[in-house]
C-alpha positions in Angstrom: 41.9 -192.7 -34.2 39.4 -189.6 -34.0 39.0 -189.8 -30.5 42.5 -190.1 -29.9 43.2 -186.7 -31.6 40.5 -185.6 -29.6 42.0 -186.3 -26.8 41.1 -189.5 -25.3 44.2 -191.3 -24.4 42.5 -194.3 -23.4 42.5 -194.2 -27.3 45.7 -195.1 -28.6 45.8 -198.0 -26.1 42.5 -199.1 -28.2 44.6 -198.8 -31.2 47.6 -201.1 -29.8 45.4 -203.2 -28.1 43.5 -204.0 -32.0 47.2 -203.9 -34.2 50.2 -205.0 -31.5 49.9 -209.0 -32.1 50.1 -208.3 -36.1 52.8 -205.3 -35.5 54.3 -208.0 -33.7 55.1 -210.6 -36.3 55.7 -208.0 -38.4 58.5 -207.3 -36.6 59.2 -211.4 -35.9 59.7 -212.0 -39.9 62.2 -208.4 -39.9 64.7 -209.5 -37.6 64.0 -212.9 -35.5 62.8 -212.5 -32.9 62.9 -212.2 -29.1 63.1 -209.4 -27.7 64.3 -207.3 -30.6 61.3 -207.5 -32.8 59.4 -206.2 -29.1 61.3 -203.5 -29.2 61.5 -202.1 -33.0 57.4 -202.2 -32.1 57.1 -200.4 -29.8 59.7 -197.4 -31.5 57.3 -197.5 -33.6 54.6 -197.0 -31.5 56.1 -194.1 -29.9 56.4 -192.4 -33.0 52.7 -193.5 -34.3 52.0 -191.3 -31.2 53.6 -188.8 -31.5 52.9 -188.4 -35.3 49.6 -189.3 -34.4 49.3 -186.3 -31.8 51.1 -183.6 -34.7 49.4 -184.4 -37.9 45.7 -185.1 -39.2 43.8 -188.3 -39.6 45.7 -191.1 -41.3 44.0 -193.2 -44.5 44.8 -196.5 -43.8 45.8 -196.6 -39.7 46.7 -200.6 -39.6 49.1 -200.6 -43.2 50.6 -197.7 -41.9 51.6 -198.9 -38.3 52.3 -202.0 -40.8 55.1 -200.0 -42.5 56.3 -198.1 -39.9 57.1 -201.3 -38.5 58.6 -202.4 -41.4 60.3 -198.7 -41.9 61.4 -199.6 -37.5 63.1 -203.3 -38.0 64.8 -201.7 -41.1 66.9 -198.6 -39.2 67.4 -201.1 -36.2 68.9 -203.9 -38.3 71.0 -201.6 -39.9 72.7 -199.8 -37.2 73.1 -203.5 -35.7 74.6 -204.9 -38.5 76.9 -201.0 -38.5 77.7 -201.4 -35.2 78.7 -205.3 -35.6 81.4 -204.9 -38.3 82.2 -201.6 -37.2 83.5 -203.9 -33.6 84.8 -206.7 -35.7 86.9 -204.1 -37.5 88.0 -202.4 -35.2 89.2 -205.5 -33.1 91.4 -206.8 -36.6 92.9 -203.9 -36.7 94.0 -203.7 -33.2 95.8 -207.0 -34.7 97.7 -205.9 -36.6 100.6 -203.7 -38.1 101.1 -200.5 -35.6 102.8 -198.5 -38.0 101.0 -194.7 -38.4 101.3 -194.8 -42.5 99.5 -197.9 -42.3 97.0 -197.1 -39.3 95.8 -194.0 -41.2 95.3 -196.4 -44.7 93.0 -199.2 -41.9 90.9 -196.5 -40.9 90.8 -194.8 -44.1 89.5 -198.3 -45.5 87.4 -198.8 -42.5 85.6 -195.7 -43.3 84.6 -197.3 -46.9 84.0 -200.5 -45.6 81.3 -198.8 -43.6 80.1 -196.8 -46.4 79.5 -199.5 -48.4 77.7 -201.6 -45.4 76.2 -198.6 -45.4 74.7 -199.1 -48.3 73.5 -202.6 -48.4 70.1 -203.1 -49.4 67.7 -203.6 -46.9 67.1 -207.5 -46.2 
C-alpha cells in the first residue's frame, strides 16, 4: 500500500491479485455468485483505488476491502430489489383501473410501498 501511495501504479495490481479471490468469495456469499458478484468486486476495487489515491494509510487493508465489498453488495442488492419491486408495481398498476383519482391513489400507494422496501434491513 505504501508503494501505491508513493505513486507506483503496479502496486494496486499487487493488492488486487492478493485479495481478489477472497473478495469474490465475500461477494459470492452476499449476491449468490456469478456476474453480479464480479460486478460488486469491480465496483469495490474502483472505490478503493479512488479512496486510496486521495487518503492516508488504511490500518487493515484486507479487512477494509472485505467491508467495502459487503457494502457494495448491499448497495447493489438494494437497487436491484427496488428496481424489481418498482417494475412489478408498475405492471400491476397498468393492469388495474384507469380512473384518474384511482391512479393518484395507486401512485401514492406505490411510493409508500417503495419507501417501505427501502427501509427493509439488509440481508
